[in-house]
N, C-alpha and C positions, 0 to 999 in steps of 0.2 A: 504494500500501500504505499502509494505517495500523495501526500498531501502540498498544496501551494496556501501559504497564509499570508496575508494580506496585514501587514502591521503599522500601525500609526502611533506617534510618539518617539521613535530612533532618531538621534540626532549625532551619534559619534560611535567609534569602534568599542566605546566602554558598553555602550547600550547594545550591540551586535553581541559581544561576549556574555552580557547578563541575559540575554534572550536566549542565545545559544543554550547557556546552561540550564535555564529553566527547562527547555523542551528537552534537553539529552536526559533529566532526571525524570521524565514520563516514562512508567513500565512501558517496553515494548518497543520504544523508540530505537533504531539501528544508525541512523545517519541525521544530522542536520546541518543545513546549508543555509546561513543567514546574509541577504544582501541589504547593506545600509542605504546604497543608492535607489534599487528598486522597492525598499521598505516591504522586504517580503521573506519568508522563509520556508524552506522544502524541507518537509519532514518525512522521512523514509523508515518503514518498521511495519510491524504487526497492525494489524486494526487497531485504529485508537480512535474513539469519539471526539467530534470537532469540541463539545463543549469541555471535554479534558484539556485539549490544546488551547483552546480559548482563556479557559482559568489560568493555566500556566502563565500565559503572556501576561493578563492582568495581574496576577500575583506579583510579577515581575516587574511593573507599572508601566504596561502599555496597553493600547486597545488593539484591537481585532476588528479590521472592515469587512473580511471576506475569508472564507476558506474554500479551496476547489480541490477536487480529486483530479490527478494528474495522471 
């Protein structure tokens, strides 16, 4: 399963690292790539509910505008 998560509120590399760590800590996640320029993250792994991804990002201090399956 691969999901593309559009994220609002990231402004620097610290934000990218913080978001990546939050997503990597979700059970079942295998790989995470976060783009500051594109304001998105690509999450690969076992099936993970969108709400779980959204909650992890919001707890890290950012907002999710959209999640799509790629």
